[in-house]
C-alpha positions in Angstrom: 40.7 15.2 -42.5 37.3 16.3 -41.1 36.7 15.4 -37.6 33.8 13.1 -37.1 31.1 14.5 -35.0 29.7 12.5 -32.1 26.0 12.2 -32.6 24.0 13.7 -29.8 22.8 11.3 -27.1 19.2 10.7 -26.9 17.9 11.3 -23.4 15.9 8.5 -22.0 12.2 9.2 -22.3 10.3 10.0 -19.1 8.5 7.0 -17.6 4.8 6.7 -18.1 2.9 8.5 -15.4 5.5 11.2 -14.9 6.2 12.2 -11.4 3.7 9.7 -9.8 5.3 6.8 -11.7 8.8 8.0 -10.5 7.7 8.1 -7.0 6.2 4.5 -7.3 9.6 3.3 -8.8 11.5 5.0 -5.9 9.4 3.2 -3.4 9.5 -0.3 -4.9 12.2 -0.5 -7.5 15.4 1.3 -6.6 17.9 -1.1 -5.1 20.0 -0.6 -1.9 23.3 -2.3 -1.1 23.9 -5.8 -2.5 21.2 -5.0 -5.1 18.4 -5.5 -2.4 15.0 -4.2 -3.3 12.2 -3.2 -1.0 10.0 -6.1 -2.1 12.7 -8.4 -3.3 11.1 -8.4 -6.8 12.6 -6.9 -10.1 10.7 -4.2 -12.0 9.1 -6.7 -14.3 8.0 -8.9 -11.4 6.5 -5.8 -9.7 4.5 -5.0 -12.9 3.1 -8.4 -13.0 2.2 -8.4 -9.3 0.4 -5.0 -9.8 -1.5 -6.2 -12.7 -2.6 -9.4 -10.8 -3.8 -7.1 -7.8 -5.8 -4.8 -10.1 -7.4 -7.1 -12.6 -8.2 -10.5 -10.9 -7.9 -9.1 -7.4 -10.2 -6.0 -7.5 -13.1 -7.8 -9.4 -12.8 -10.7 -7.0 -12.9 -8.4 -4.0 -16.1 -6.8 -5.4 -17.6 -10.2 -5.8 -16.8 -11.3 -2.2 -18.2 -8.0 -1.0 -21.7 -8.9 -2.1 -21.8 -11.9 0.3 -24.4 -11.4 3.1 -22.0 -12.1 5.9 -20.6 -8.7 5.6 -23.8 -7.3 7.2 -22.7 -9.2 10.4 -19.2 -7.8 10.1 -20.7 -4.3 9.8 -22.4 -4.8 13.1 -19.2 -5.5 15.0 -18.0 -2.7 17.3 -14.6 -2.4 15.7 -16.2 -1.9 12.3 -18.6 0.6 13.6 -15.6 2.5 15.1 -13.8 2.2 11.7 -16.8 3.6 9.8 -17.6 6.4 12.3 -14.1 7.7 12.6 -12.2 6.8 9.4 -14.7 6.4 6.8 -17.3 9.1 7.2 -18.6 8.6 3.6 -20.0 5.2 4.6 -21.7 6.6 7.7 -23.3 9.4 5.6 -24.8 7.3 2.8 -28.0 8.9 1.7 -29.5 5.5 0.9 -27.5 2.5 2.4 -29.8 0.0 0.8 -29.4 1.2 -2.7 -28.5 -1.9 -4.8 -25.0 -2.0 -6.3 -23.9 -5.3 -8.1 -27.0 -6.9 -6.7 -26.3 -6.1 -3.0 -26.9 -3.1 -0.7 -24.4 -0.3 -1.2 -23.6 -0.1 2.5 -22.5 -3.8 2.4 -20.2 -3.3 -0.5 -18.4 -0.2 0.8 -18.1 -1.6 4.4 -16.6 -4.8 2.8 -14.2 -3.0 0.7 -12.9 -0.8 3.6 -12.5 -3.8 5.7 -10.5 -5.6 2.9 -8.2 -2.7 2.6 -7.5 -2.8 6.4 -6.9 -6.5 6.2 -4.4 -6.1 3.3 -2.6 -3.5 5.4 -2.5 -5.7 8.6 -1.5 -8.8 6.5 1.8 -7.3 5.8 2.6 -7.6 9.6 1.2 -11.0 9.7 3.3 -12.1 6.8 6.4 -11.5 9.0 5.6 -14.8 10.7 7.1 -16.3 7.4 10.8 -16.8 7.7 11.4 -15.8 4.1 9.4 -12.6 4.4 11.1 -11.8 7.7 14.6 -12.3 6.2 13.7 -10.1 3.2 12.5 -7.4 5.5 15.7 -7.5 7.6 17.8 -7.4 4.4 15.9 -4.1 3.4 16.5 -2.7 6.9 20.3 -3.5 6.7 20.9 -2.6 3.2 19.1 0.7 2.9 20.1 3.9 4.8 17.8 4.6 7.7 17.0 8.1 6.3 15.9 6.5 2.9 13.7 3.9 4.7 12.0 6.6 6.8 11.5 8.8 3.8 9.8 5.8 2.0 7.7 5.2 5.0 6.5 8.9 5.3 5.8 9.2 1.6 3.9 5.8 1.5 1.9 6.8 4.6 0.9 10.2 3.1 0.0 8.5 -0.1 -2.1 5.7 1.6 -3.9 8.1 3.9 -4.8 10.6 1.1 -5.9 7.8 -1.1 -8.0 6.3 1.7 -9.7 9.6 2.4 -10.3 10.3 -1.2 -12.1 7.0 -1.4 -13.9 6.8 1.9 -14.0 10.4 3.0 -16.6 11.8 0.7 -18.2 10.0 -2.1 -19.5 13.2 -3.7 -16.0 14.6 -3.9 -14.8 11.2 -5.2 -17.5 11.3 -7.9 -16.4 14.9 -8.9 -13.0 13.6 -9.9 -14.6 12.2 -12.9 -11.9 10.3 -14.9 -9.6 10.4 -12.0 -11.9 8.5 -9.7 -11.2 4.9 -11.1 -7.3 5.3 -10.7 -7.8 6.6 -7.2 -10.0 3.5 -6.2 -7.7 1.1 -8.0 -4.7 2.6 -6.3 -5.8 2.1 -2.8 -5.0 -1.5 -2.4 -1.7 -0.9 -4.0 -0.9 1.8 -1.6 -2.0 -0.4 1.2 0.5 -3.1 0.2 3.4 -0.6 -0.3 2.7 1.2 3.0 2.0 -1.9 4.9 5.1 -3.6 3.8 7.5 -0.6 4.4 5.8 -0.1 7.9 6.4 -3.8 8.7 10.1 -3.5 7.7 10.4 -0.4 9.9 8.7 -2.1 12.8 10.9 -5.3 12.4 14.1 -3.3 12.1 13.5 -1.1 15.1 12.4 -4.0 17.2 15.6 -6.0 16.1 17.8 -2.9 17.0 16.1 -2.3 20.3 16.5 -6.0 21.3 20.3 -5.8 20.5 20.7 -2.6 22.6 18.9 -4.3 25.4 21.1 -7.3 25.3 24.2 -5.1 25.3 23.0 -3.2 28.3 22.3 -6.4 30.2 25.8 -7.8 29.3 27.5 -4.8 30.7 29.3 -5.5 34.0 27.5 -4.0 37.0 
C-alpha cells in the first residue's frame, strides 16, 4: 500500500512593507504576558487607528495649520528655539511668505512642527487618565525590561530620523521623490508610538523608584 505523502506546508507570506512593517508590528502588536499589548489594542484596531490618524487626521491638521493664530505661536520664545535648533529647514526657508494652501509656507510648517510636538507631549498628559495609566503599568509589568527598552530605543531612533528627514532639509526631503509622502505621513505615527512607549518607561521607572524609596524608609535605623 503506497504511503500518502504529506503535502508541503505553505509558508506564511511576508507581511506588506517587509522589514519596516515587521518592526512596526514588533512595536505595537506583539503581546507580552497575559496577552497584554503595548497600546492595549488588537492588530485590527491598530490598523483602524492608524487609518484615522492618516486620512482624517493629517488633512485636518493641514487645515488648522492655515489659521492666522499660528503666526503668534511662531513668535513665542519656545517656538523660536524649536525652529532654530530642531527644525533648521524652517529657519532656512528661501521664501517664508510663499503661499501654500492659501497661507504662508512658514505658518504651515511651524504649525505642523508644533502639532507633532504636541502629539508627543500628549502621550505624557494622557497618563492623568486612570485607564491610560493602568494600561501603561500593565505594559511595564508584563513585558521584560530589556524588551521595553529595545522598543524605546527603536522608536526613538525612528522618530528622530523621521523628524529630521521632514524638518531638517526640505531640499533633501524633495529629493526623496515618491518616498517623501510616506516619510511625512509616518511622522505623527512615530510620534504617537515613541511618545507612548516613553510614557510607559517614565511611569514604570517612577513607580519602581518610589517603591524602593518606601522600602528604604521602612528599614529600621
